[in-house]
VEXTIFI-565497 format. One record per residue: z negated, y negated, x negated of N, C-alpha, C in turn. Coordinates in steps of 0.2 Angstrom, whole numbers. Last residue first. Example, Ala and Ser with C-alpha at 12.3 -4.5 7.8 and 13.67 -1.06 7.14 Angstrom:
<sites>
+-------+-------+-------+-------+-------+-------+-------+-------+-------+
!  n_pz !  n_py !  n_px ! ca_pz ! ca_py ! ca_px !  c_pz !  c_py !  c_px !
+-------+-------+-------+-------+-------+-------+-------+-------+-------+
!   -35 !    11 !   -64 !   -36 !     5 !   -68 !   -39 !     0 !   -64 !
!   -39 !    28 !   -66 !   -39 !    22 !   -62 !   -39 !    16 !   -66 !
+-------+-------+-------+-------+-------+-------+-------+-------+-------+
</sites>
This chain:
<sites>
+-------+-------+-------+-------+-------+-------+-------+-------+-------+
!  n_pz !  n_py !  n_px ! ca_pz ! ca_py ! ca_px !  c_pz !  c_py !  c_px !
+-------+-------+-------+-------+-------+-------+-------+-------+-------+
! -1129 !  -333 !  -769 ! -1123 !  -330 !  -770 ! -1121 !  -330 !  -777 !
! -1147 !  -330 !  -765 ! -1141 !  -335 !  -767 ! -1135 !  -330 !  -768 !
! -1155 !  -327 !  -750 ! -1152 !  -324 !  -756 ! -1146 !  -328 !  -758 !
! -1172 !  -332 !  -746 ! -1165 !  -334 !  -745 ! -1161 !  -331 !  -751 !
! -1184 !  -328 !  -751 ! -1182 !  -326 !  -744 ! -1174 !  -326 !  -744 !
! -1191 !  -322 !  -766 ! -1185 !  -326 !  -762 ! -1184 !  -323 !  -755 !
! -1199 !  -313 !  -771 ! -1201 !  -321 !  -771 ! -1197 !  -325 !  -768 !
! -1188 !  -302 !  -779 ! -1194 !  -305 !  -777 ! -1195 !  -312 !  -777 !
! -1174 !  -296 !  -776 ! -1175 !  -303 !  -778 ! -1182 !  -305 !  -776 !
! -1170 !  -283 !  -771 ! -1175 !  -287 !  -768 ! -1176 !  -294 !  -770 !
! -1157 !  -274 !  -770 ! -1160 !  -279 !  -775 ! -1164 !  -283 !  -770 !
! -1153 !  -257 !  -767 ! -1153 !  -263 !  -765 ! -1158 !  -267 !  -769 !
! -1142 !  -243 !  -769 ! -1148 !  -247 !  -772 ! -1147 !  -253 !  -769 !
! -1135 !  -228 !  -766 ! -1135 !  -235 !  -764 ! -1141 !  -238 !  -766 !
! -1125 !  -215 !  -773 ! -1131 !  -218 !  -772 ! -1130 !  -224 !  -771 !
! -1114 !  -202 !  -769 ! -1114 !  -209 !  -770 ! -1121 !  -211 !  -768 !
! -1108 !  -188 !  -775 ! -1113 !  -190 !  -771 ! -1113 !  -198 !  -774 !
! -1090 !  -181 !  -776 ! -1097 !  -184 !  -779 ! -1102 !  -186 !  -774 !
! -1083 !  -166 !  -774 ! -1084 !  -173 !  -771 ! -1090 !  -176 !  -773 !
! -1077 !  -156 !  -788 ! -1081 !  -157 !  -781 ! -1082 !  -164 !  -780 !
! -1061 !  -159 !  -794 ! -1068 !  -158 !  -795 ! -1072 !  -158 !  -788 !
! -1048 !  -162 !  -791 ! -1049 !  -155 !  -793 ! -1057 !  -154 !  -794 !
! -1046 !  -175 !  -790 ! -1047 !  -170 !  -783 ! -1049 !  -163 !  -785 !
! -1052 !  -188 !  -796 ! -1051 !  -182 !  -798 ! -1052 !  -176 !  -793 !
! -1054 !  -200 !  -790 ! -1050 !  -200 !  -796 ! -1048 !  -193 !  -798 !
! -1053 !  -203 !  -772 ! -1057 !  -198 !  -778 ! -1051 !  -199 !  -784 !
! -1056 !  -218 !  -765 ! -1051 !  -215 !  -768 ! -1054 !  -211 !  -773 !
! -1064 !  -226 !  -750 ! -1063 !  -225 !  -758 ! -1057 !  -220 !  -759 !
! -1075 !  -236 !  -742 ! -1068 !  -234 !  -742 ! -1066 !  -233 !  -748 !
! -1091 !  -233 !  -734 ! -1087 !  -234 !  -740 ! -1080 !  -231 !  -740 !
! -1103 !  -240 !  -725 ! -1097 !  -236 !  -724 ! -1092 !  -238 !  -730 !
! -1121 !  -239 !  -726 ! -1114 !  -242 !  -728 ! -1109 !  -237 !  -726 !
! -1135 !  -244 !  -716 ! -1130 !  -240 !  -719 ! -1124 !  -244 !  -721 !
! -1145 !  -253 !  -714 ! -1146 !  -247 !  -711 ! -1141 !  -242 !  -713 !
! -1154 !  -265 !  -723 ! -1147 !  -262 !  -722 ! -1148 !  -255 !  -719 !
! -1162 !  -280 !  -719 ! -1163 !  -273 !  -720 ! -1156 !  -270 !  -719 !
! -1160 !  -295 !  -729 ! -1160 !  -290 !  -722 ! -1161 !  -284 !  -724 !
! -1163 !  -312 !  -734 ! -1165 !  -305 !  -735 ! -1164 !  -301 !  -729 !
! -1150 !  -324 !  -728 ! -1156 !  -321 !  -728 ! -1158 !  -314 !  -730 !
! -1135 !  -326 !  -738 ! -1140 !  -327 !  -732 ! -1147 !  -325 !  -733 !
! -1128 !  -313 !  -747 ! -1128 !  -320 !  -745 ! -1133 !  -320 !  -739 !
! -1126 !  -300 !  -753 ! -1125 !  -301 !  -746 ! -1125 !  -308 !  -743 !
! -1117 !  -296 !  -768 ! -1122 !  -300 !  -765 ! -1120 !  -301 !  -757 !
! -1116 !  -283 !  -776 ! -1112 !  -285 !  -771 ! -1117 !  -290 !  -767 !
! -1115 !  -279 !  -794 ! -1119 !  -281 !  -788 ! -1115 !  -284 !  -783 !
! -1104 !  -267 !  -800 ! -1107 !  -273 !  -800 ! -1111 !  -274 !  -794 !
! -1110 !  -249 !  -800 ! -1105 !  -255 !  -799 ! -1108 !  -261 !  -800 !
! -1116 !  -241 !  -815 ! -1117 !  -245 !  -808 ! -1111 !  -249 !  -807 !
! -1113 !  -226 !  -823 ! -1112 !  -233 !  -822 ! -1114 !  -235 !  -815 !
! -1116 !  -213 !  -825 ! -1120 !  -217 !  -828 ! -1118 !  -224 !  -826 !
! -1107 !  -203 !  -819 ! -1112 !  -205 !  -815 ! -1117 !  -210 !  -818 !
! -1096 !  -195 !  -823 ! -1103 !  -195 !  -827 ! -1108 !  -198 !  -823 !
! -1083 !  -206 !  -822 ! -1085 !  -199 !  -821 ! -1091 !  -199 !  -825 !
! -1086 !  -223 !  -816 ! -1084 !  -218 !  -821 ! -1086 !  -212 !  -820 !
! -1081 !  -232 !  -803 ! -1087 !  -229 !  -805 ! -1084 !  -223 !  -809 !
! -1071 !  -246 !  -802 ! -1069 !  -239 !  -803 ! -1077 !  -236 !  -806 !
! -1071 !  -259 !  -791 ! -1074 !  -257 !  -797 ! -1074 !  -249 !  -797 !
! -1070 !  -270 !  -780 ! -1065 !  -266 !  -785 ! -1068 !  -265 !  -791 !
! -1075 !  -273 !  -765 ! -1078 !  -271 !  -771 ! -1072 !  -267 !  -775 !
! -1078 !  -283 !  -751 ! -1072 !  -280 !  -755 ! -1076 !  -279 !  -761 !
! -1086 !  -280 !  -735 ! -1086 !  -283 !  -742 ! -1080 !  -280 !  -745 !
! -1090 !  -285 !  -718 ! -1086 !  -281 !  -723 ! -1085 !  -285 !  -730 !
! -1105 !  -282 !  -710 ! -1102 !  -286 !  -714 ! -1097 !  -282 !  -718 !
! -1114 !  -282 !  -694 ! -1110 !  -279 !  -699 ! -1107 !  -283 !  -703 !
! -1129 !  -279 !  -684 ! -1124 !  -283 !  -686 ! -1120 !  -280 !  -692 !
! -1141 !  -272 !  -681 ! -1134 !  -270 !  -679 ! -1128 !  -274 !  -680 !
! -1152 !  -275 !  -689 ! -1151 !  -279 !  -682 ! -1144 !  -277 !  -678 !
! -1149 !  -268 !  -701 ! -1154 !  -266 !  -695 ! -1154 !  -269 !  -689 !
! -1132 !  -268 !  -704 ! -1139 !  -271 !  -705 ! -1143 !  -268 !  -699 !
! -1119 !  -260 !  -713 ! -1122 !  -261 !  -706 ! -1130 !  -263 !  -708 !
! -1105 !  -265 !  -722 ! -1113 !  -265 !  -722 ! -1114 !  -265 !  -715 !
! -1092 !  -258 !  -729 ! -1093 !  -261 !  -723 ! -1101 !  -260 !  -723 !
! -1082 !  -260 !  -743 ! -1088 !  -258 !  -741 ! -1089 !  -262 !  -734 !
! -1067 !  -254 !  -752 ! -1071 !  -259 !  -747 ! -1077 !  -255 !  -746 !
! -1065 !  -246 !  -764 ! -1060 !  -251 !  -763 ! -1064 !  -256 !  -757 !
! -1071 !  -236 !  -777 ! -1073 !  -239 !  -770 ! -1069 !  -245 !  -769 !
! -1067 !  -222 !  -784 ! -1065 !  -230 !  -784 ! -1066 !  -232 !  -777 !
! -1074 !  -210 !  -794 ! -1073 !  -212 !  -788 ! -1071 !  -220 !  -788 !
! -1076 !  -194 !  -803 ! -1075 !  -201 !  -803 ! -1073 !  -204 !  -795 !
! -1089 !  -181 !  -798 ! -1082 !  -183 !  -800 ! -1081 !  -191 !  -799 !
! -1106 !  -185 !  -802 ! -1101 !  -180 !  -800 ! -1094 !  -183 !  -802 !
! -1112 !  -199 !  -793 ! -1115 !  -193 !  -797 ! -1110 !  -187 !  -796 !
! -1111 !  -216 !  -794 ! -1109 !  -209 !  -792 ! -1111 !  -205 !  -796 !
! -1119 !  -230 !  -787 ! -1118 !  -227 !  -792 ! -1116 !  -220 !  -790 !
! -1119 !  -248 !  -781 ! -1118 !  -241 !  -780 ! -1117 !  -237 !  -787 !
! -1129 !  -261 !  -774 ! -1125 !  -258 !  -780 ! -1124 !  -251 !  -778 !
! -1132 !  -276 !  -765 ! -1131 !  -268 !  -766 ! -1128 !  -267 !  -772 !
! -1143 !  -289 !  -761 ! -1138 !  -286 !  -764 ! -1138 !  -279 !  -764 !
! -1155 !  -292 !  -755 ! -1151 !  -297 !  -755 ! -1143 !  -295 !  -758 !
! -1166 !  -284 !  -742 ! -1162 !  -284 !  -749 ! -1158 !  -290 !  -749 !
! -1181 !  -277 !  -736 ! -1175 !  -281 !  -736 ! -1172 !  -282 !  -743 !
! -1187 !  -260 !  -736 ! -1188 !  -267 !  -736 ! -1181 !  -271 !  -735 !
! -1188 !  -246 !  -733 ! -1188 !  -248 !  -740 ! -1188 !  -256 !  -741 !
! -1184 !  -242 !  -720 ! -1191 !  -244 !  -722 ! -1192 !  -246 !  -729 !
! -1170 !  -239 !  -719 ! -1173 !  -246 !  -718 ! -1180 !  -247 !  -720 !
! -1161 !  -229 !  -729 ! -1169 !  -230 !  -727 ! -1170 !  -237 !  -725 !
! -1144 !  -227 !  -723 ! -1149 !  -229 !  -728 ! -1157 !  -229 !  -725 !
! -1130 !  -216 !  -722 ! -1136 !  -219 !  -719 ! -1141 !  -221 !  -724 !
! -1114 !  -219 !  -726 ! -1120 !  -216 !  -729 ! -1126 !  -220 !  -725 !
! -1098 !  -213 !  -721 ! -1104 !  -217 !  -719 ! -1110 !  -214 !  -723 !
! -1083 !  -214 !  -730 ! -1089 !  -210 !  -728 ! -1094 !  -215 !  -727 !
! -1065 !  -211 !  -732 ! -1071 !  -215 !  -730 ! -1077 !  -211 !  -729 !
! -1055 !  -202 !  -733 ! -1055 !  -208 !  -738 ! -1060 !  -212 !  -737 !
! -1057 !  -184 !  -732 ! -1056 !  -191 !  -730 ! -1056 !  -196 !  -735 !
! -1059 !  -172 !  -738 ! -1055 !  -172 !  -733 ! -1053 !  -179 !  -730 !
! -1069 !  -174 !  -748 ! -1062 !  -174 !  -750 ! -1057 !  -174 !  -744 !
! -1082 !  -186 !  -744 ! -1078 !  -179 !  -742 ! -1072 !  -180 !  -746 !
! -1098 !  -189 !  -752 ! -1092 !  -191 !  -750 ! -1087 !  -185 !  -749 !
! -1115 !  -189 !  -748 ! -1110 !  -185 !  -752 ! -1103 !  -187 !  -748 !
! -1127 !  -202 !  -751 ! -1123 !  -198 !  -747 ! -1117 !  -194 !  -751 !
! -1143 !  -210 !  -752 ! -1137 !  -207 !  -755 ! -1133 !  -203 !  -750 !
! -1154 !  -224 !  -752 ! -1151 !  -218 !  -750 ! -1145 !  -216 !  -754 !
! -1160 !  -235 !  -760 ! -1159 !  -235 !  -752 ! -1158 !  -229 !  -749 !
! -1170 !  -239 !  -773 ! -1165 !  -233 !  -770 ! -1166 !  -232 !  -762 !
! -1171 !  -255 !  -777 ! -1174 !  -249 !  -774 ! -1169 !  -244 !  -772 !
! -1172 !  -266 !  -790 ! -1168 !  -262 !  -787 ! -1172 !  -257 !  -784 !
! -1176 !  -282 !  -795 ! -1180 !  -275 !  -793 ! -1175 !  -272 !  -788 !
! -1174 !  -294 !  -807 ! -1172 !  -291 !  -801 ! -1176 !  -284 !  -801 !
! -1189 !  -304 !  -812 ! -1183 !  -300 !  -813 ! -1181 !  -296 !  -807 !
! -1200 !  -311 !  -808 ! -1194 !  -315 !  -807 ! -1188 !  -310 !  -808 !
! -1210 !  -303 !  -812 ! -1210 !  -304 !  -804 ! -1202 !  -308 !  -803 !
! -1210 !  -302 !  -825 ! -1208 !  -296 !  -822 ! -1206 !  -298 !  -814 !
! -1218 !  -313 !  -828 ! -1210 !  -314 !  -830 ! -1207 !  -308 !  -827 !
! -1230 !  -319 !  -816 ! -1228 !  -314 !  -822 ! -1220 !  -314 !  -822 !
! -1237 !  -333 !  -811 ! -1232 !  -329 !  -810 ! -1230 !  -325 !  -817 !
! -1254 !  -335 !  -812 ! -1248 !  -336 !  -816 ! -1242 !  -331 !  -814 !
! -1267 !  -329 !  -808 ! -1261 !  -332 !  -802 ! -1256 !  -335 !  -806 !
! -1274 !  -323 !  -818 ! -1273 !  -320 !  -812 ! -1268 !  -323 !  -807 !
! -1274 !  -334 !  -828 ! -1272 !  -327 !  -830 ! -1270 !  -323 !  -823 !
! -1280 !  -344 !  -820 ! -1273 !  -344 !  -824 ! -1270 !  -338 !  -825 !
! -1293 !  -340 !  -819 ! -1288 !  -342 !  -813 ! -1281 !  -342 !  -815 !
! -1297 !  -338 !  -831 ! -1297 !  -332 !  -827 ! -1292 !  -334 !  -822 !
! -1297 !  -352 !  -835 ! -1293 !  -346 !  -839 ! -1292 !  -340 !  -835 !
! -1307 !  -357 !  -828 ! -1300 !  -360 !  -827 ! -1295 !  -354 !  -831 !
! -1319 !  -350 !  -831 ! -1316 !  -350 !  -824 ! -1309 !  -352 !  -823 !
! -1320 !  -355 !  -845 ! -1318 !  -349 !  -843 ! -1315 !  -346 !  -836 !
! -1322 !  -369 !  -841 ! -1315 !  -368 !  -845 ! -1314 !  -359 !  -844 !
! -1334 !  -369 !  -834 ! -1328 !  -371 !  -831 ! -1321 !  -368 !  -834 !
! -1342 !  -364 !  -845 ! -1341 !  -360 !  -838 ! -1335 !  -362 !  -834 !
! -1342 !  -375 !  -853 ! -1340 !  -368 !  -855 ! -1338 !  -364 !  -850 !
! -1347 !  -384 !  -845 ! -1340 !  -385 !  -847 ! -1338 !  -379 !  -849 !
! -1360 !  -379 !  -844 ! -1356 !  -380 !  -838 ! -1349 !  -381 !  -839 !
! -1364 !  -380 !  -857 ! -1364 !  -373 !  -853 ! -1359 !  -374 !  -848 !
! -1364 !  -393 !  -859 ! -1359 !  -389 !  -864 ! -1359 !  -382 !  -860 !
! -1374 !  -398 !  -850 ! -1367 !  -400 !  -849 ! -1362 !  -395 !  -853 !
! -1386 !  -392 !  -856 ! -1383 !  -389 !  -849 ! -1375 !  -392 !  -848 !
! -1386 !  -398 !  -867 ! -1385 !  -392 !  -868 ! -1382 !  -388 !  -861 !
! -1388 !  -411 !  -863 ! -1382 !  -410 !  -867 ! -1380 !  -402 !  -868 !
! -1400 !  -409 !  -857 ! -1395 !  -412 !  -853 ! -1389 !  -410 !  -857 !
! -1408 !  -406 !  -868 ! -1408 !  -401 !  -863 ! -1401 !  -403 !  -859 !
! -1407 !  -418 !  -876 ! -1405 !  -411 !  -878 ! -1404 !  -406 !  -873 !
! -1413 !  -427 !  -867 ! -1407 !  -427 !  -868 ! -1403 !  -422 !  -871 !
! -1427 !  -422 !  -867 ! -1423 !  -422 !  -861 ! -1415 !  -423 !  -863 !
! -1429 !  -424 !  -881 ! -1430 !  -417 !  -878 ! -1426 !  -417 !  -871 !
! -1429 !  -437 !  -882 ! -1425 !  -433 !  -885 ! -1424 !  -427 !  -883 !
! -1440 !  -441 !  -874 ! -1433 !  -443 !  -872 ! -1428 !  -439 !  -875 !
+-------+-------+-------+-------+-------+-------+-------+-------+-------+
</sites>
């Protein structure tokens, strides 16, 4: 009887150990990582603004996915973006206000401009701007979109 009990106890301990290993492996692979909750910015496209105009349309890559927010960065001369008109992949559009001077040097991003509603594809943006240094070559404006991983609805 003692040898039967020892075998049974040994099997139970091995089974328990195997279950614990399986549970640890499941938790390690299925627990949401800290990075998955952080903002993920995708480069959607860029376009050169014109000295001869005060607005420019920048077509964007709709194949990059759906986004909740946009931000802008300039490369070159300073630029003040006054308005943004967003065109979505479904042909709808949205008018946004943005009051942020993007500094000379191109290291600053504008503040995030939240689109609200569901995540959407953005086909382009029209920006209304003022050049801060007309003596410099016109800047390039880069547009990024925030995917907010794991969320379909975009909080404001």
